[in-house]
N, C-alpha and C positions, 0 to 999 in steps of 0.2 A: 139258593146258596145254602150249603150244608153247615151245620154247627161245627165249630172247631173242637174236636175231642182232644183231651190231653193225652198225648202219646209220649211216654218217656223215651228219651234217646240214650239214657244212661242207666246203669244198674244201681249205682250208688250216688247219693247226694250228700253234700256236706251239711253240717248244722247251719251254716250261714245261708246256703241256698234254700234250705227248708224254711228257715225263719223268714226269709224274704218272700217266699211263696205265700205265706199266711200273714205277713205284716206283723210279725212278732219279734221279740228280742230272743237272742240265743239262750239267755238265762231262763226265760219262760219255758222253752222246750226242755232244758235240763231239769227244771222243777217239775214239769209234768211227768218226766220219766220217773221221778221219785214217788209221785202221787198215783200214777196209773201203772200197775205192775205189768200189764200187757204191752206197754210201750217200751221196747228194749231194742234200740238200734244196735247193729253189729259194731264192735270196736276193733280197730286194727292197729297194729304196731305197738311198740312199748309206750307210746304217749297216749294210747287208748283213744285215738281219733274216731269220732262217731261217723258211721256210714249208714245213712238211712236208705232203705229200699222202698219200693212202691207200697208194700204192705204197711210199713211204718208210716208213710205219708197218709195212707187211708185212715190209720188210727188217729193221727194228728188232726186230720180233716174232721173226724167225728168229734173229738174233744173240742176243737176250735168252734164247731157249730154249736155245741151245747154251751160252752163257757163264754165265748166272745160274741157270737151272733145272737143266741137266744138269751144270754144273760144269767145262766145258772151259776151258782157257786160250785166250787170243785166237789164238795161233798154231795151235792144234789146230782151233779153230772155222774159221779161214781155210782150212785144208787140207780140212776136211769140206765146206765150201761149194764150194770149187774142184773137188774130186774128184766130188762127188755132189750137185749143186745141187738137182735135182728130189727126191731122197730127203730131203734136209735140209728143203726146203720142206714136203714131205708130212708129215714127222715133226712139224714145228712146228704144222701145221694140225690134225693129230690130237690133239696135246697141248692145243691151245686148245679144241677141241671137248670133250675129256674134262673139262677144268676147268669148262666151261660146264655139262656134264651133272652134275658133282659139286655145283656151286652150286645147280642146280635141284633135285636130290635132297635137299640139305640144307634147302632152303626147304620142300619137301613134308614132310619129316620134322618140321620145326618146326610146320607146320600140323597134322599128325597128332597130335603131342604136345599141342598146344593143345586139340584136340577130346576128348582122353581125360580 
């Protein structure tokens, strides 16, 4: 059984959708936009509705990994990203894959338990 890779069906995601992806509040995402200058979603219309693209979601995944998963303060996360951007990106990618593998293994275990 192959791992389920995240394949976006949309080009743009609302702030609500992105917040739900990561289990965050919308206000947290807005705050991160002020703290991390590279996180700038497209804004549309006179009301400046945020439209997140896949590249923005990858940036949020990196910040989420450092701040929420690994427990770094925002200042430390900024330093890590600034000092070693590629290493931080790679770590976030590995963590995401490990979580996917764990989810797949849990599903397989449930299926095996059901068969017994």
